[in-house]
C-alpha positions, 0 to 999 in steps of 0.5 A: 500500500502506498502511504503518505504519513502526517505527523510532527512531534517525537511521539509520531516516530515509533509509528513512522519506524513501524510503517517504514519497516513494513511491506508498505511504501512510505512515499512521503511525510507531511509535517509542520513547517520549520519553527524558530527555537532557542535564543537565536530563533534559528529555524529547526525542523520538527522531529518528524521532519528531521527523521524523514530527512535522515531516512531519505523520505521526501518531506512536505511542510505546508503552512496549512493543508489547504494550500494549493501547492500541497493539494497538488503535491499530495494528489500527484503522490496518489497515496492509498492512505494517509496515516496520521499521528499528532500532525497538529493541523486540521485537514479540510475535506478536499484533502481528506478525499485525496487518498483512496482509503482516507486518512487514519489517525492514531490518537492517544485516548479511548475516544470519544473521551479526550478529543483534542490536543492534550489527551494524555495530559488531561486524563492524568490531571482528571485522575483517570484510572485508564487511558489508551489509544484509538485508530479512527478515520479522520473527518473534519470534526475534531477526533470524531471519526469512526473507530477502527481499533483501540488498545487499553492502558491502565494508569497506576496513578504515579506516571507523568504525561511524558512517560505515558505518551512514550508508552502509548507511542510505542504500543500505538505504533503496532495498533496503527500498523495493524489498522493499515494492514487491514484497511482494505476490508475494515468497517470502522464503528461510529462514535455513538455516545455523545454523553461520553465526549470530553475535550482535551485542549492544549495545556496553557500556562494557567493550567500549569499554575499550582493553586496551593489551596487545592488538595495535594492529590489534585496538585500531584495530578497537575504536576504529572500531567504537565511533566515534562512540558510545560511543567507545573509552576508557582512563584517564590520571592516573585520568580517563577519556580517550576516543579517537575515531580511530586508525591502526595503524603498522608499528613496535613501539617502545613499551611497552603504554600508553606515550605518545610525542608527536612533532612531528606525531603521537602514538603509543601502545604496545600488545602489538603494533604501535604505534597512532597517535592521530588524534582524542581527547577528554581529560576535560572537553574536546571531541574534538580532533586528537591532535597538538594534544593531544600538544603540551601534554604534558610530556616523558616519563613519560606512560602510559595507565591511570595515570601512569608 
């Protein structure tokens, strides 16, 4: 089968590698345009774009999938199907109609739960006990197409979004390949439970801001859902202070935002149980063990969201 793959971030690469190693022809890759990065603002290709260049696969980088030049190029490629993993742009119907068997999306949730850009992050932040991946036929409405297959992944309650995404990226690659292998005869099932639909918009800085009046168990979910990006944050003495990993305790001894550095751990008070900090990133520094940061604190009077 002749394929044109669409994707942008690193989570798409396991699927690319699975398709390249299959009996299908990977005719080209579609990805988002090069973007400025770092202080120099030098244009850098996406992870998928860099992978395709390294493997000698032609790369298309339209500003938008509706661009006439891209429509013509995809039409000339004449793909049988277009597998998609985290491409990052809505595809118009005119372009959805180009491949004979349509566009097949691998999405990291159990649809119709968590349609949108941040399904794993939102699942963790909501306290879901299970997540997974779904392959479905792409339609113009966001993540609403009929489903080909799913895989289920239980959540233990201590994983970060980055860890779960990495796991689903690798497990989901097999699901996507199985879907493509059987696409000619597949009969996908409609998502027919509107009451089960939830939306997973992109995580904003406001979503990642820790409100210490909330319970420590809720805050731990925010921290894990925002790790490694954009990383949960608070302020200390007027400067942004990021928190990469935490663990709720069973005690509630501190006031919300109050910090207590012990010999081997650092605790923060919340509106419920205290939260143990495991990894932090003070302003202007790299991520470090919270206990190492805590050893440099002056005794008493330390409070997040401003000095005590």
